[in-house]
N, C-alpha and C positions, 0 to 999 in steps of 0.2 A: 220622541220616536217618530220617524217618518212613516207616512201612510203607504202601505204596499201599492204598487202599481197595478192597475187593472190590465186585462188583456189588450184593451183598446190602446191604453197609454204605452204599453210595451211595443205594440206594433208601430207606434209613432216614431220609435227610435230607428226603424227601418226607413231611412229617408235619403234622398239624393242630395239634400242640402249639405254643404260643406265638403262635398267630394270633388267638386270641380277644381282642377289644378290652377295654380297661380299662373296667369298668362304672361310670363316673362321668360327671358332667354335661358336663364339657369334651369328653371323648371322644365322647359321644353327639351333642353339637352338631356336632362336626367330621364325624362319620360321616353325620349328617343332611344337612349342607351338601354333602358329597361325592356322596351318592346323588342329591340334587336336580339337581346339575349334570352328573354323569358317567353316572348310570344313566338318569335321566329326560330329560336334555339340556334342562333348563329353568333359567331364572333367576327372581329375585323379580319381575321386570317382567311375566312372562307366566304364572307358576305359579298354579294354582288350588288350592282347598282339597283337591281330589282328588290333585293332584300332591304336596302336602305330606303327605297321608296315605300315599301310596306311598313317599315318602322315609323317613317314620317306620317304615313296615312293613319296608322293606329294611334299615333300621338295626337294628331288633329282630331281624330274620331273621339278620343277621350273627352275633349272639350265640347264635342257635339252632343254626346249621349246624355249628359246631365240636362242640357237644355231641351232635348227631345222628350225625356221623361217628364220634366216639369211642364212642358207644353201640353202633353196628354193629360196630366193631372189637372191642369187649368181647365181644359175642355170638359173633363169629367165633372169638375166642381161647378162650373158656370153653365154647362149644358147649352152652348150656343148652337145656332143653326149650322148644320154641316153641309159641305159641298162634296159630292162624290163624282170625280171626273174619270170616266171610263174611256180608254183609248186602246186601239190595237197597236199603237206605236208610241214610244217615249224615247226620243233621241236625246238622252241626257248628256252625252259627251263625257268629258273628264270632270271628276268631282273635286279633286284635291285643291286646285287653285281657287275654284269657286267657293269652296267651304272656308278656306283661309281668309278670303276677302270678306265674306259675309260675317265671319266671327271676329273680324279685325285682328287676325293673327298673322297676317302676311309679313309684316315687317319683322316681328319677333322671330318667326320661323326662318326667314331669310338670314337673319343674323346668327341664329343658332346653327343652321346648316353650314354657314360660312365658317364659324368658329370650329366646327367639326371637320373642316377640310373637304367638304363636299360641295357639289354644284347643284343649286336648286333647279335650274332649268333641265339639267340632265335627269334628275329624279322625277320631275313632272312629266318628262317625255317617256318615262317607263310605264305610265298608266295607260291601260287599254281604254279605247273609246267605247262607251256604252251606246252603240249605234243601233238601238232597237227600233228600226223603221227604215223607210226608204228615203227620207229627207224632210220635205216641208211640213207635212202633217205631224210627224213625230217631234220635230223641233218646236213647232207651235205648242204641242201638248207640254213639252218640257218647260217652255217659257211661261205657260199658264201656271204650272205648279210653283215655279220660282216667284212669280208675281203674287199669287195668292198667299204664299208664306210671308212675303215682304209686306203685304197689306194686312196681315194678322187674321186672315180668314181661316176658319177651321175646315181645311180642305184635305181630301185624300185622293190619290191617284190609283187607279186599278188597271192592270194590264197583264201582259204575258212575258215571262222571263225566257226569252228566246235563247236557245243554246248558241246560236250563231247570230252575230249582228250584221250590219250592212257590209257588203263585200269590201275586201282589200283590193286596191288597184295598183298594178305595176305596169310599167312600160317596158316591153321586151322587143328589141329591134324595131322600135318605132310604133309598135302596136300595143293597145291596151289589153292587159291580161287581168282577169278577175279571179280572186281566190276567196275561199270561205274565211270569214272573220271569226276565229275561235276565241272570242273575247274573254271567256271564263277559264281558259286553260291554266292560268296561274292563280285563280281564285279572285274573289272580289271583297276587299276589306270593308266596304261600306254597307253591305247588306247583312241582315240577320234572318236566318231561317226560322220559320215558325211551324215546326212539324205538329205541334199540338192543335193547329187549326187546319190540318190537311182534310180535304173534302173530296168525296167521289162526285163526278159530274157525268150526267147521262147524255148521250147523243142518239139520234135516230129512234128506232122503235115504233111502236104503235099503241093505241089505247084499246083497252079491253074492258067491257062492261061486265061486272060481277055483282053478286048479291051484296058485297061489301062496298060497292061503289066502283067508280072508274079507276083502272090501274094502267100505269105506263109500263109496258113489257117489251121484251126482245130488244133491249137497248144495248148500245156499246158504251161501256163505262171506262172513264179515265180518272186518274187520281191527280188532284191539284194541290201542290205544296206551295204555300205562300212564303215569299221573302220580302221583308220590310227594309226600305231604304229611307234614311232621313233626308228631308228637303229643308234646308235652313233659309230663313228670311234674311234680309239685309240688315244686319246689326240691330235686330229687335228682339233677339233671344227666342224667337218663334221657330220651332222646327216641326214641320208637318211630315206626313208619311206617304210614301209611294209603295204600294203593295203589288208585286209582280208574282204571278203563279207559274211555277214549273210544272209541266204536265208529264205524267207517267202513263204512256199509252198501253202498257202491258198489264194493266190492273187485273183484267179477267184471268189471264194466265197465272198471275201471282196467286189469286184467290183459289183457283183450281189446284195449283201445286200445294198450297197450304192445307186445303181440305184433304188432299191425298195423304199428306204427312200426318194430319190429325187422325185420320182413319187408321193408318198403319200403327200409330202409337197406341191405339186401343187394343192391339194384338201383341202382347208382350213377347211371345215366341218369335213371331215374324220380325218384330222390331229388333230384338236381341240378335237374331241371325244376321240381319242387315248391318247392324253396328259392328259385329265381329268381322264380317266380310270386308267392310270398309277399312277397318283398322289393319287387317291382314294385308290388304292391298296397298297399304302405305309403305311396305317393305322395311328397309333398314331403319327408317326414322321412327317406326312404331315400337322398336325394342325398348326395354326398360334400362336405359343407360343413364349415367350421370352426365351433366353438362361437360365435365372434363373429358369424358370419353367421346362425346360428340365433337368437341373441339379438336382432339388429337386424331381420331380415326376417320372422321367424315369431312371436317372443315380444314384439316391440316394446319391447325393453329395450336400454340402452346399457351395455356392460361398464364396470366401475369398476376403476381401478388403485390405489385407496386402500388403504394397508396398515393393518390393524387391529392394535392393541397386543396382545401376548401376555398370557395371564391373570395372569402375575406382574408385569407392568409397571404402573406407576402411571398411572391415567387422569387427565387434566388436566380 
């Protein structure tokens, strides 16, 4: 009779080992197809070049994440000396091609995309530049992160996740025209939000001496939400982390609003009155109707009882 597993041994089964996909053309095509349908919820009838780019980016990211986790586990176990590189600028540029090269996936991905009837250069061109800086300093910081990962140094980059990157340049009638670079408008497949590590950050204010010691008062508070981005080394399976913080400047207004809601909730009569008033104000949509009634009377649609074949059924 086998010995029951301890809690520690059970947790050992939660491991990234064995999850990394086989790095060949067939597996890459399968992963690409899976991400297009299940991550992006698109099929070939409606998918755009940008959708195909995101499917490829997520496919490559799958091979990146396993190495990322194992790197952090290695650092945790060996506890090496860490390097923390803080910069106001990180001009990372485009990630897809750099990642494929560093993971030795470029040739396999090229062949997989070719077999799927797509053009790799066109997909790479769909990626937005992460131009978080004005040029030289930001590019130097990005090179430092790449080099430290390739040298196997336990390094972390810290900066700001700017909503707009370096400007877009256009030439109109012979003149340079600058436009805002909304690089996040379609999302960023390489980053991972970490809301569990969100922190308030204080600015300005003054110190005040009290019987309990010196306090920092009358500050302006913003909320910082970290986003982690993997930084792979060159073919050494090392993947370091760049953490950029998104800043919410209306933190104080949010807290005041939440306090107001909490106080109102303590008064059942006032709360109920407001709830009823809000529901009544919704008009026709607040009525107790079935979905069929909504479809016919409000949306002008007729419900359909047609059964659609499951994904694994043959379409006639």
